[in-house]
C-alpha positions in Angstrom: -26.9 -7.6 5.4 -23.7 -9.2 4.0 -22.0 -5.8 3.6 -23.2 -4.3 6.9 -21.2 -1.2 7.8 -18.7 -1.4 4.9 -18.0 1.8 3.0 -18.6 1.3 -0.8 -17.4 4.1 -3.1 -18.9 4.0 -6.6 -17.4 6.2 -9.3 -19.7 7.1 -12.2 -22.5 6.6 -9.7 -24.9 9.3 -11.0 -26.8 7.1 -13.5 -27.1 3.8 -15.4 -25.0 0.9 -14.1 -23.3 3.0 -11.5 -26.6 4.1 -9.9 -27.9 0.6 -10.0 -24.7 -0.7 -8.2 -25.0 2.0 -5.6 -28.6 1.0 -4.8 -27.7 -2.7 -4.7 -24.8 -2.2 -2.4 -26.9 -0.1 -0.1 -29.5 -2.8 -0.1 -26.8 -5.3 1.0 -26.0 -3.1 4.0 -23.1 -1.0 2.7 -22.6 2.6 3.5 -22.5 4.1 0.1 -20.8 7.2 -1.4 -21.2 8.0 -5.1 -18.7 10.0 -7.1 -19.1 11.8 -10.4 -19.5 15.1 -12.1 -23.3 15.7 -12.1 -24.0 16.9 -8.6 -27.8 17.0 -8.9 -27.9 13.4 -10.2 -25.4 12.2 -7.6 -27.5 13.8 -4.8 -30.6 12.0 -6.0 -28.8 8.6 -6.1 -27.2 9.2 -2.7 -30.5 10.1 -1.2 -32.1 6.8 -2.5 -29.1 4.8 -1.2 -28.9 6.7 2.1 -25.4 7.7 1.4 -23.4 10.8 0.4 -22.3 12.3 -2.9 -18.9 13.8 -3.8 -17.9 15.4 -7.1 -14.8 14.9 -9.2 -13.7 14.1 -12.7 -12.0 10.7 -12.4 -9.3 11.8 -14.9 -8.3 14.7 -12.7 -6.0 13.2 -10.1 -6.0 16.1 -7.6 -9.8 16.5 -7.7 -10.3 12.7 -7.4 -8.0 12.6 -4.4 -9.9 15.4 -2.7 -13.3 13.8 -3.4 -12.2 10.4 -2.0 -10.9 12.2 1.1 -14.2 13.9 1.5 -16.1 10.6 1.2 -13.8 8.9 3.7 -14.3 11.8 6.1 -18.0 11.4 5.9 -18.3 7.6 5.8 -15.0 6.1 6.8 -12.2 4.3 4.9 -13.2 2.8 1.6 -13.7 -1.0 1.9 -15.2 -1.5 -1.5 -14.2 0.5 -4.6 -16.4 0.1 -7.7 -14.8 1.8 -10.7 -17.9 2.4 -12.8 -17.1 5.7 -14.5 -16.7 5.4 -18.2 -18.0 6.3 -21.7 -17.8 5.0 -25.2 -17.2 6.8 -28.4 -17.3 5.1 -31.8 -15.2 5.8 -34.9 -13.5 3.8 -37.6 -9.9 3.4 -36.6 -8.6 5.4 -39.6 -11.0 8.2 -38.7 -10.2 8.4 -35.0 -7.9 11.2 -33.9 -5.5 11.6 -30.9 -8.1 13.5 -28.9 -10.6 10.6 -29.1 -7.9 8.1 -28.0 -6.8 10.3 -25.1 -10.4 10.7 -23.9 -11.2 7.0 -24.0 -7.9 5.9 -22.3 -8.2 8.7 -19.7 -11.8 8.1 -18.7 -12.0 4.3 -19.1 -8.5 3.2 -17.9 -6.5 6.0 -16.2 -9.5 6.9 -14.0 -9.5 3.3 -12.7 -5.8 3.5 -12.0 -6.1 6.8 -10.1 -9.0 5.7 -7.9 -7.5 2.3 -7.2 -4.1 3.7 -6.4 -5.7 6.1 -3.9 -7.7 3.4 -1.9 -5.7 0.2 -2.3 -2.9 1.0 0.3 -5.5 1.4 3.0 -7.2 -1.8 2.1 -3.9 -3.6 2.2 -3.1 -2.1 5.6 -6.4 -3.2 7.0 -6.2 -6.7 5.5 -9.5 -6.6 3.6 -11.0 -4.9 0.5 -12.8 -5.3 -2.7 -11.8 -3.5 -6.0 -14.4 -4.1 -8.7 -14.2 -2.4 -12.1 -16.9 -2.2 -14.7 -15.2 -3.2 -17.9 -17.1 -4.5 -20.9 -17.5 -7.4 -23.3 -15.5 -5.0 -25.6 -12.6 -5.7 -23.2 -12.9 -9.4 -23.7 -13.4 -9.7 -27.5 -13.2 -6.2 -29.1 -15.7 -4.6 -31.4 -15.3 -2.9 -34.8 -15.5 0.9 -34.8 -14.7 1.0 -31.0 -11.0 0.4 -31.0 -10.1 3.1 -28.5 -12.8 2.1 -26.1 -12.0 -1.6 -26.5 -8.3 -1.0 -25.9 -9.0 0.9 -22.7 -11.3 -1.8 -21.4 -8.8 -4.5 -22.3 -6.4 -2.4 -20.2 -8.8 -2.5 -17.3 -8.9 -6.3 -17.4 -5.2 -6.5 -17.7 -4.8 -4.2 -14.7 -7.4 -6.3 -12.8 -5.5 -9.6 -13.4 -2.1 -8.1 -12.4 -3.4 -6.5 -9.2 -5.2 -9.7 -8.2 -1.8 -11.5 -8.4 -0.1 -8.8 -6.4 -2.8 -8.8 -3.7 -3.7 -12.5 -3.7 -2.7 -13.2 0.0 -3.7 -9.8 1.4 -7.4 -10.2 2.0 -8.1 -7.9 -0.9 -9.7 -9.2 -4.1 -9.7 -7.4 -7.5 -12.2 -8.3 -10.2 -14.0 -6.9 -13.2 -17.5 -7.3 -14.5 -18.0 -7.1 -18.3 -21.5 -6.2 -19.3 -22.8 -6.6 -22.8 -25.0 -3.9 -24.3 -27.0 -2.7 -21.3 -30.3 -0.8 -21.1 -29.0 2.5 -19.9 -29.6 6.1 -21.0 -26.2 6.1 -22.8 -27.3 3.2 -25.0 -30.8 4.7 -25.6 -29.2 8.0 -26.6 -26.8 6.2 -28.9 -29.7 4.3 -30.6 -31.6 7.6 -31.0 -28.6 9.2 -32.7 -28.1 6.3 -35.0 -31.8 6.2 -35.9 -31.7 9.8 -36.8 -28.5 9.4 -38.9 -29.5 6.1 -40.6 -33.3 6.3 -40.8 -33.5 2.8 -39.3 -36.1 2.1 -36.6 -34.7 2.1 -33.0 -36.0 -1.5 -32.6 -34.0 -2.7 -35.5 -30.9 -1.0 -34.2 -31.3 -2.6 -30.8 -31.8 -5.9 -32.5 -28.5 -5.5 -34.3 -26.7 -4.6 -31.0 -27.9 -7.7 -29.3 -27.5 -10.1 -32.2 -24.4 -11.6 -30.5 -26.3 -12.2 -27.3 -28.1 -15.6 -27.3 -30.9 -14.1 -25.2 -31.4 -11.4 -27.8 -32.0 -8.6 -25.3 -30.3 -5.8 -23.5 -28.8 -6.5 -20.1 -30.5 -4.8 -17.2 -28.3 -2.6 -15.0 -29.6 -4.4 -11.9 -28.2 -7.7 -13.3 -24.7 -6.1 -13.4 -25.3 -4.7 -9.9 -26.1 -8.1 -8.4 -22.9 -9.5 -9.8 -21.0 -6.7 -8.1 -22.7 -7.4 -4.8 -21.7 -11.0 -5.1 -18.1 -10.1 -5.7 -18.1 -7.7 -2.8 -19.5 -10.4 -0.4 -16.9 -11.3 2.3 -17.8 -15.0 1.4 -16.4 -14.4 -2.1 -12.8 -14.3 -1.1 -11.7 -16.9 -3.6 -13.0 -14.8 -6.5 -10.1 -12.6 -7.6 -8.5 -11.8 -11.0 -11.8 -12.6 -12.8 -13.4 -10.8 -15.7 -17.0 -11.9 -15.5 -19.2 -11.4 -18.6 -22.8 -10.4 -17.8 -23.9 -10.8 -21.4 -26.7 -13.4 -21.8 -24.3 -16.2 -22.9 -22.4 -14.2 -25.5 -19.3 -16.2 -26.5 -16.1 -14.2 -26.0 
């Protein structure tokens, strides 16, 4: 159990990649808390991971502060923070409005800043910690019709690299994982909406999504989760400031 007894807090832990990460960390021995907005779904994930659930919107600083304090009261100081909360909205740049940009930046970038700012001082004081953020291949190369999302994920990677430099000799590592298109309910819902709007078969739409992936498939959430566990491993102390693509060989 490489993470035996360490408290891992996973934001966006109610489903998809976040839920898979929570399960994988628990399987590696971590004591897990999951944070998000859907209490029923969080409770189910926490039950499977043998952990606890706390509710907050990661863009609400006061609510996030209270939820993290609740998690620490129940499990102990956060040793491993996984910033997995996020969402993607698509629109042509010239058709995107201020509200879309504010939503994407707040959820995908500011939420990472707020959670990290809350737990990092304790990690530095104790001389050990792991901050791992779920970014995206969109943060490495960009995608058309996803400029706000891509800009936010580029921001996450920039933040990761800067914090890694600031904490390089502290015992804390800061990394990002960058999944390609992943087999989650968010992607399946997006495909269903596109199929309804365009009349194209879902299989054809998925094929278009993964065309840049040499393996020509969706990434499994568990593949992302295993990368997170590796980065959280105490033996991975030299891994910091990295943005690791989990994308089937897609060239960035």
